[in-house]
C-alpha positions as CSV (number, residue, x, y, z in Angstrom):
1,M,27.1,92.0,105.9
2,I,25.9,94.3,103.1
3,F,29.3,94.5,101.4
4,I,29.9,90.8,101.8
5,G,26.6,90.3,99.9
6,I,27.8,92.7,97.2
7,S,31.1,90.7,97.0
8,L,29.1,87.5,96.5
9,L,26.8,89.1,93.9
10,V,29.6,89.7,91.4
11,I,30.4,85.9,91.5
12,S,26.8,84.8,91.1
13,L,26.2,87.2,88.3
14,D,29.3,86.2,86.3
15,N,28.4,82.9,84.8
16,T,24.7,83.4,84.0
17,I,25.3,86.9,82.5
18,L,28.0,85.4,80.3
19,N,25.8,82.6,78.9
20,V,23.5,85.0,77.1
21,A,26.5,86.7,75.5
22,L,27.9,83.6,73.9
23,P,26.1,84.0,70.5
24,S,27.4,87.5,70.2
25,I,31.0,86.4,71.2
26,S,30.8,83.7,68.5
27,I,29.9,86.3,65.9
28,E,32.3,89.1,67.0
29,L,35.4,86.9,67.7
30,G,34.7,84.0,65.4
31,A,34.6,81.5,68.2
32,T,33.8,77.9,67.4
33,A,31.4,75.8,69.5
34,S,34.3,74.2,71.3
35,Q,35.9,77.6,72.1
36,L,32.6,78.9,73.4
37,Q,32.5,75.9,75.8
38,W,36.0,76.7,77.0
39,I,35.2,80.3,77.6
40,V,32.7,79.0,80.2
41,D,34.7,76.0,81.4
42,A,38.1,77.7,81.8
43,Y,36.6,79.7,84.7
44,V,34.9,76.7,86.3
45,L,38.0,74.5,86.0
46,V,40.3,77.0,87.8
47,F,37.6,78.1,90.3
48,A,36.9,74.5,91.4
49,A,40.6,73.4,91.5
50,L,41.6,76.3,93.7
51,L,38.8,76.5,96.2
52,L,40.3,74.3,98.9
53,T,43.6,76.0,98.6
54,M,42.2,79.5,98.8
55,G,40.0,78.7,101.7
56,A,43.0,77.5,103.7
57,V,45.0,80.6,102.6
58,S,42.2,82.9,103.8
59,D,42.2,81.2,107.2
60,R,45.9,81.9,107.4
61,I,46.4,85.4,106.0
62,G,43.0,86.8,107.0
63,R,39.6,86.5,105.4
64,K,39.1,90.2,104.8
65,R,42.5,90.5,103.2
66,A,41.8,87.5,101.0
67,L,38.4,88.9,100.0
68,Q,39.9,92.3,99.1
69,F,42.6,90.6,97.0
70,G,40.1,88.4,95.2
71,L,37.9,91.4,94.4
72,A,40.8,93.4,93.0
73,W,42.0,90.5,91.0
74,F,38.5,89.9,89.7
75,G,38.1,93.5,88.7
76,V,41.5,93.6,86.8
77,F,40.7,90.5,84.8
78,S,37.1,91.5,84.1
79,L,38.6,94.5,82.4
80,M,41.1,92.4,80.5
81,A,38.3,90.1,79.4
82,A,36.3,93.1,78.2
83,L,39.3,94.2,76.1
84,S,40.0,90.7,74.6
85,G,40.5,90.9,70.9
86,S,40.7,87.1,70.4
87,T,39.0,84.0,71.6
88,T,42.3,82.7,73.1
89,M,42.8,85.9,75.1
90,L,39.2,85.6,76.4
91,I,39.7,82.0,77.5
92,V,42.9,82.9,79.3
93,T,41.4,85.9,81.1
94,R,38.3,83.8,82.1
95,A,40.7,81.2,83.6
96,L,42.4,83.9,85.6
97,L,39.0,85.2,86.7
98,G,38.6,81.8,88.3
99,L,41.4,82.5,90.8
100,G,39.6,85.7,91.9
101,G,36.3,83.8,92.2
102,A,38.0,81.0,94.2
103,T,39.3,83.6,96.6
104,I,36.1,85.6,97.0
105,M,33.5,82.9,97.5
106,P,34.9,81.0,100.5
107,S,36.0,84.3,102.1
108,T,32.4,85.6,102.1
109,L,31.0,82.6,103.9
110,S,33.8,82.2,106.4
111,L,33.5,85.9,107.3
112,I,29.8,85.5,108.0
113,T,30.6,82.4,110.2
114,S,33.2,84.3,112.2
115,M,30.9,87.4,112.6
116,F,28.0,85.6,114.2
117,D,28.5,83.5,117.4
118,D,24.8,82.9,118.0
119,A,23.6,79.9,116.1
120,K,20.3,81.4,115.1
121,E,21.8,84.7,113.9
122,R,24.4,82.7,111.9
123,A,21.7,80.6,110.3
124,Q,19.8,83.7,109.3
125,A,22.9,85.3,107.9
126,I,23.8,82.2,105.9
127,A,20.1,82.2,104.6
128,I,20.6,85.7,103.4
129,W,23.9,84.7,101.8
130,A,22.1,81.9,99.9
131,A,19.3,84.3,98.9
132,I,21.8,86.8,97.5
133,F,23.5,84.1,95.5
134,G,20.2,82.8,94.1
135,L,19.2,86.4,93.2
136,G,22.4,87.0,91.3
137,V,22.0,83.8,89.3
138,G,18.5,84.9,88.3
139,V,19.4,88.5,87.6
140,G,22.3,87.5,85.4
141,P,20.3,86.6,82.3
142,V,18.1,89.7,82.6
143,V,21.0,92.1,83.0
144,G,22.9,90.3,80.3
145,G,20.0,90.4,77.9
146,W,19.4,94.1,78.5
147,L,23.1,94.9,78.0
148,L,23.2,93.0,74.7
149,E,20.3,94.9,73.4
150,H,22.1,98.2,74.0
151,Y,25.8,97.4,73.9
152,Q,28.4,95.0,72.6
153,W,29.3,91.6,74.2
154,N,32.1,93.0,76.4
155,A,29.6,95.0,78.4
156,V,28.9,91.8,80.4
157,F,32.4,92.0,81.8
158,V,32.5,95.8,82.2
159,V,29.4,95.7,84.5
160,N,31.6,93.8,87.0
161,L,33.8,96.8,87.6
162,P,31.5,99.2,89.5
163,I,30.3,96.3,91.7
164,V,33.9,95.4,92.5
165,V,34.8,98.9,93.4
166,L,31.8,99.3,95.6
167,A,32.6,96.0,97.4
168,I,36.2,96.9,97.9
169,V,35.6,100.3,99.3
170,G,32.6,99.3,101.4
171,G,34.4,96.2,102.7
172,Q,37.5,98.1,103.7
173,L,35.4,100.5,105.8
174,T,32.9,98.0,107.4
175,I,34.3,94.4,107.5
176,E,36.4,93.3,110.5
177,E,39.4,91.0,109.9
178,S,39.3,87.5,111.1
179,R,41.8,84.6,110.8
180,D,43.0,81.4,112.3
181,E,45.3,82.7,115.0
182,H,46.9,79.2,115.4
183,A,47.2,78.4,111.7
184,P,49.7,75.6,111.1
185,R,52.6,75.8,108.6
186,P,51.5,75.8,105.0
187,D,50.6,72.3,103.8
188,I,52.5,72.6,100.5
189,P,52.1,68.9,99.4
190,G,48.4,69.1,100.3
191,V,48.0,72.3,98.2
192,V,49.8,70.7,95.2
193,L,47.8,67.4,95.4
194,S,44.4,69.1,95.9
195,I,44.9,71.5,93.0
196,T,46.2,68.9,90.5
197,G,43.7,66.3,91.6
198,L,40.6,68.6,91.5
199,F,41.9,70.1,88.2
200,A,42.1,66.6,86.6
201,L,38.7,65.6,88.0
202,V,36.8,68.7,86.8
203,Y,38.7,68.5,83.4
204,G,37.6,64.9,83.0
205,I,33.9,65.8,83.8
206,I,33.9,68.7,81.3
207,E,35.5,66.7,78.5
208,A,33.2,63.8,79.2
209,G,30.2,66.1,78.7
210,Q,31.7,67.3,75.4
211,S,33.3,64.3,73.8
212,G,32.0,61.2,75.6
213,W,32.8,59.2,78.7
214,A,35.0,56.6,77.0
215,E,37.4,58.9,75.3
216,Q,41.1,58.4,76.1
217,N,41.7,61.9,77.4
218,V,38.7,61.5,79.7
219,L,39.8,58.2,81.1
220,I,43.3,59.5,81.6
221,A,42.0,62.5,83.5
222,F,39.8,60.4,85.8
223,G,42.6,58.0,86.4
224,A,45.0,60.9,87.3
225,A,42.3,62.4,89.6
226,A,41.8,59.1,91.4
227,V,45.5,58.7,92.0
228,L,46.2,62.3,93.0
229,L,43.1,62.7,95.3
230,G,43.8,59.3,96.8
231,I,47.4,60.4,97.6
232,F,45.9,63.7,98.9
233,G,43.6,61.8,101.3
234,Y,46.5,59.7,102.6
235,W,48.7,62.7,103.0
236,E,46.0,64.6,104.9
237,Y,45.5,61.6,107.1
238,R,49.2,61.5,108.1
239,S,50.1,65.2,108.1
240,P,50.1,67.1,111.4
241,N,49.5,70.3,109.4
242,A,46.6,69.0,107.2
243,M,45.0,71.6,105.0
244,L,41.7,69.6,105.2
245,P,41.5,67.8,108.5
246,L,39.8,64.5,107.7
247,G,38.3,64.5,111.2
248,F,35.6,66.9,109.8
249,F,34.1,64.0,108.0
250,K,33.3,62.1,111.2
251,N,30.7,64.8,111.9
252,M,27.5,64.0,110.0
253,S,26.5,67.6,110.2
254,F,29.4,68.2,107.8
255,T,29.4,65.0,105.7
256,G,25.7,64.6,105.4
257,A,25.2,68.1,104.3
258,N,28.0,68.0,101.8
259,L,26.6,64.8,100.2
260,A,23.1,66.2,100.1
261,L,24.4,69.4,98.5
262,T,26.5,67.6,95.9
263,L,23.5,65.5,94.7
264,V,21.1,68.5,94.9
265,V,23.3,70.7,92.8
266,F,23.9,67.8,90.4
267,G,20.2,67.6,89.7
268,L,19.6,71.4,89.7
269,F,22.5,72.5,87.4
270,G,22.1,69.6,85.1
271,S,18.4,70.4,84.7
272,V,18.2,74.2,84.5
273,F,21.0,74.1,82.0
274,F,18.2,73.4,79.5
275,F,15.9,76.3,80.4
276,S,17.7,79.1,78.5
277,Q,18.0,77.0,75.4
278,Y,14.4,75.9,75.7
279,F,13.1,79.5,75.8
280,Q,15.4,80.9,73.1
281,S,15.9,78.0,70.6
282,V,12.6,76.2,71.0
283,Q,10.1,78.9,71.8
284,G,11.9,81.7,70.0
285,Y,12.3,84.3,72.6
286,T,15.2,86.8,72.7
287,A,17.9,86.6,75.4
288,L,16.3,89.3,77.4
289,E,12.8,87.8,77.1
290,A,14.2,84.4,78.2
291,G,15.9,86.0,81.1
292,L,12.7,87.7,82.2
293,R,10.8,84.4,82.0
294,M,13.5,82.7,84.2
295,F,13.7,85.6,86.7
296,P,10.6,84.6,88.9
297,Q,12.3,81.4,89.9
298,A,15.2,83.4,91.4
299,I,12.8,85.7,93.3
300,V,11.0,82.6,94.8
301,L,14.3,80.9,95.6
302,M,15.5,84.1,97.3
303,F,12.3,84.4,99.4
304,A,12.4,80.6,100.4
305,A,16.1,80.8,101.3
306,T,15.5,83.9,103.5
307,M,12.6,82.0,105.3
308,S,14.5,78.7,105.6
309,A,16.4,79.6,108.8
310,R,13.1,80.1,110.6
311,V,11.7,76.8,109.2
312,A,14.8,74.9,110.2
313,G,14.5,76.4,113.7
314,I,11.1,74.8,114.0
315,L,11.5,71.5,112.1
316,G,15.2,70.9,112.4
317,T,17.9,70.8,109.8
318,K,17.2,67.1,108.7
319,V,13.5,67.6,108.0
320,T,13.9,71.1,106.4
321,V,16.7,70.0,104.0
322,G,15.0,66.6,103.2
323,V,11.5,68.2,102.6
324,G,13.0,71.0,100.6
325,I,14.8,68.6,98.3
326,L,11.6,66.5,97.9
327,I,9.8,69.7,96.8
328,A,12.5,70.5,94.3
329,A,12.4,66.9,93.0
330,A,8.6,67.2,92.5
331,G,9.1,70.4,90.5
332,L,11.6,68.7,88.2
333,F,9.5,65.6,87.8
334,M,6.4,67.6,86.9
335,M,8.3,69.5,84.2
336,S,9.7,66.3,82.8
337,Q,6.2,65.1,82.2
338,V,4.5,68.2,80.8
339,L,7.0,70.3,78.9
340,D,6.7,70.2,75.1
341,V,7.5,72.5,72.2
342,D,4.5,74.7,72.7
343,T,3.9,74.4,76.5
344,P,2.3,77.6,77.8
345,Y,4.5,79.7,80.0
346,G,2.2,79.4,83.0
347,I,2.9,75.7,83.2
348,V,6.6,76.2,82.9
349,L,6.5,79.0,85.5
350,L,4.6,76.7,88.0
351,G,7.3,74.1,87.6
352,M,10.1,76.6,88.1
353,V,8.4,78.1,91.2
354,I,8.1,74.7,92.8
355,L,11.8,74.0,92.0
356,G,12.7,77.4,93.4
357,I,10.8,76.9,96.7
358,G,12.4,73.5,97.2
359,M,16.0,74.6,96.4
360,G,15.7,77.8,98.5
361,T,14.4,75.8,101.5
362,A,17.0,73.1,101.3
363,M,20.3,74.7,100.3
364,S,20.6,77.4,103.1
365,P,20.1,75.0,106.1
366,A,22.5,72.5,104.4
367,T,25.1,75.3,104.0
368,N,24.6,76.3,107.7
369,S,25.0,72.7,108.7
370,I,28.4,72.6,107.0
371,M,29.6,75.9,108.4
372,G,28.2,75.3,111.9
373,S,30.0,72.0,112.1
374,V,33.5,73.2,111.7
375,P,35.5,75.2,114.3
376,V,35.4,78.9,113.6
377,R,39.1,79.1,113.1
378,K,38.7,76.7,110.2
379,A,35.8,78.5,108.6
380,G,37.7,79.2,105.4
381,I,38.4,75.6,104.6
382,G,34.8,74.6,105.7
383,S,33.4,77.2,103.3
384,A,35.8,76.1,100.5
385,M,34.6,72.5,101.0
386,N,31.0,73.7,100.7
387,D,31.8,75.5,97.5
388,T,33.8,72.7,96.1
389,T,31.0,70.2,96.4
390,R,28.7,72.6,94.7
391,Q,31.1,73.1,91.8
392,L,31.7,69.4,91.4
393,G,28.1,68.5,91.6
394,G,27.1,71.2,89.1
395,A,29.8,70.3,86.6
396,L,29.0,66.6,86.9
397,G,25.2,67.3,86.6
398,V,25.7,69.3,83.4
399,A,28.0,66.7,81.9
400,V,25.9,63.6,82.8
401,L,22.4,65.0,82.3
402,G,23.6,66.9,79.2
403,T,24.9,63.6,77.8
404,I,21.6,61.9,78.5
405,A,19.7,64.7,76.8
406,N,22.1,64.7,73.8
407,N,21.8,61.0,73.3
408,T,18.0,61.3,73.2
409,Y,18.3,64.2,70.8
410,L,20.5,62.2,68.4
411,T,18.3,59.1,68.6
412,Q,15.2,61.1,67.7
413,I,16.8,63.3,65.1
414,S,18.2,60.2,63.3
415,A,14.7,59.6,61.9
416,L,14.9,62.9,60.0
417,E,17.7,61.8,57.7
418,S,15.4,59.4,55.8
419,K,12.7,62.2,55.4
420,L,15.0,64.8,53.8
421,P,15.1,65.0,50.0
422,P,18.2,63.7,48.3
423,Q,19.3,67.2,47.2
424,V,19.9,68.2,50.9
425,P,23.7,68.0,51.4
426,G,25.2,65.7,54.1
427,D,27.0,68.6,55.8
428,L,23.7,70.2,56.5
429,Y,22.4,67.1,58.3
430,K,25.6,67.0,60.4
431,A,24.8,70.6,61.5
432,V,21.3,69.4,62.5
433,E,22.9,66.6,64.5
434,S,25.4,68.9,66.3
435,S,22.8,70.9,68.3
436,I,19.4,72.5,68.2
437,Q,21.0,75.8,67.4
438,G,22.9,74.1,64.5
439,A,19.5,72.7,63.3
440,H,17.9,76.1,63.2
441,I,20.9,77.6,61.3
442,A,20.8,74.7,58.9
443,A,17.0,75.2,58.3
444,G,17.7,78.9,57.4
445,M,19.9,77.7,54.6
446,V,17.3,75.5,53.0
447,P,15.4,77.2,50.2
448,D,12.4,74.9,50.4
449,P,10.2,76.2,53.3
450,T,8.5,72.9,53.8
451,V,11.9,71.1,54.3
452,A,13.1,73.9,56.5
453,Q,10.0,73.6,58.8
454,L,10.5,69.9,58.9
455,I,14.0,70.3,60.2
456,V,12.9,72.9,62.8
457,N,10.0,70.8,64.1
458,S,12.1,67.6,64.3
459,A,14.9,69.4,66.2
460,N,12.5,71.1,68.6
461,H,10.8,67.9,69.5
462,A,14.0,66.0,69.8
463,F,15.5,68.6,72.1
464,T,12.4,68.7,74.4
465,S,12.4,64.9,74.6
466,G,16.1,65.0,75.6
467,M,15.4,67.8,78.1
468,N,12.5,65.8,79.6
469,D,14.8,62.7,80.0
470,G,17.4,64.9,81.7
471,M,14.9,66.4,84.1
472,L,13.5,63.0,84.9
473,I,16.9,61.7,85.9
474,G,17.6,64.9,87.7
475,S,14.5,64.4,89.8
476,A,15.6,60.9,90.6
477,I,19.0,62.2,91.8
478,M,17.2,64.7,94.0
479,L,15.1,62.0,95.5
480,L,18.3,60.2,96.3
481,A,19.6,63.4,97.9
482,A,16.5,63.6,100.1
483,L,17.0,60.0,101.3
484,V,20.6,60.8,102.1
485,A,19.5,63.9,104.2
486,F,16.8,61.9,106.0
487,A,19.2,59.0,106.7
488,I,22.4,60.7,108.0
489,L,21.9,64.4,108.5
490,P,21.4,65.4,112.2
491,S,18.4,67.5,113.1
492,E,20.6,69.9,115.0
493,V,24.0,71.2,113.8
494,R,26.9,70.0,116.0
495,R,30.2,71.7,115.9
496,S,33.3,69.5,115.8
497,T,35.7,69.8,118.7
498,E,39.4,70.5,118.2
499,E,40.1,66.9,119.3
500,E,37.8,65.5,116.7
501,M,39.7,67.3,113.9
502,S,42.4,64.6,114.4
503,F,41.4,61.6,112.3
504,G,42.8,59.2,114.9
505,V,40.2,60.1,117.6
506,R,38.4,57.1,119.0
507,S,35.2,56.3,117.2
508,D,33.0,56.7,120.3
509,A,34.0,60.3,120.4
510,M,32.9,60.7,116.8
511,R,29.5,62.0,117.7
512,A,27.7,63.2,120.7
513,P,23.9,62.7,121.0
514,V,22.0,65.2,118.9
515,A,18.7,66.5,120.1
516,G,15.9,65.4,117.8
517,D,18.2,63.1,115.8
């Protein structure tokens, strides 16, 4: 279990540790804002597109073998990323890192499921898994900030190497192999359709967040995703060797938890996307100082996730997940009402702690519901489905809530143009419109300190207004997620039978009575 946790840690560290290095990468490699976005998104795109495929592969070839391969791959391309001499090379190596991540993450969760037959032990192990993931997300900005104060930007990739080596060696010595001993023949059409369909969907979400929802390339991507994923669903319905048995969705322990997780991660990722910018660009902290201020939330989330299995054992999955989401929604709603440019850290901390308690309480039992509902031999594909919903929910949350926040920012910053003196060039105002970071850079180029301060103040207030709007919508989405959990998620996890994995099973066999439901 220890080395499974270390394997997971390298994944959870990767994205958040990279975010704090983006300004340094921009300076050293001359990356544009669009290129910086793709350094992040290339990984997410490949990661999300390959999760279902790699989950099925791990069931077939062995989850330990898949995990070891994923770790080795991740280590090689972390080194390649650290050695990148151009933005293009860094984007390519980040995309290749996504393959490693898509192999590692479902393997960790499916190995845990196969290791623990007892439901209570499995629930506690998954709670620890969720706690480790939350800790890695919180530690990332702190470690990244410290590295950037002492080393160059590529240190955020070099730090992966010792973790990978430790995980490979320790895993080889301590983890037992498990696989689906009755794995069907490879579902090649399903693999191709799922990869291309998910790739088109995630690409459309990412592009919509950058350029707008009505752009031609976005509409084409969403259209292609709808067609490809529709064909994928039809193929999986008809195929005797389905990669993703659609019968899983007849079990509400699986479907309800996946829906709840998608909506929760939508609200969470879309909202906390603002925190790092708020601390650094609005309140003026360094990357390390911002990371330290965000770290308590990770500690609270880790503690809540660790305790959530005991809570779910008393209250049931339905109540624990639903109440946890409501707590998280309350934290987001509170912050949407009180955060301003000069809000004291204590108030921000209170909101982040409430959010962390709610998320830690909800996400672990929801994950356990998904993994407990699928047959152990299909643990890899169950884990991949859990991870895919998280990735899609997170990407969609950043795109949608980011668009809402940006629209508010542009609306409020438009009033600045009439207040600027005529001698201020139009290009400077365009920089102010582009982002809060662009506004601060533009202000530094204005010789008149009064005008410079006007630009900074206007941008800061416009950003916090947009952030508040995004958090308000995020809290509403989380409220919807809580209602979904209370409406359809069973109180006790029920594992699907082998017969139910066939989509053609009679509807009265869809679900046995669930205690406490």
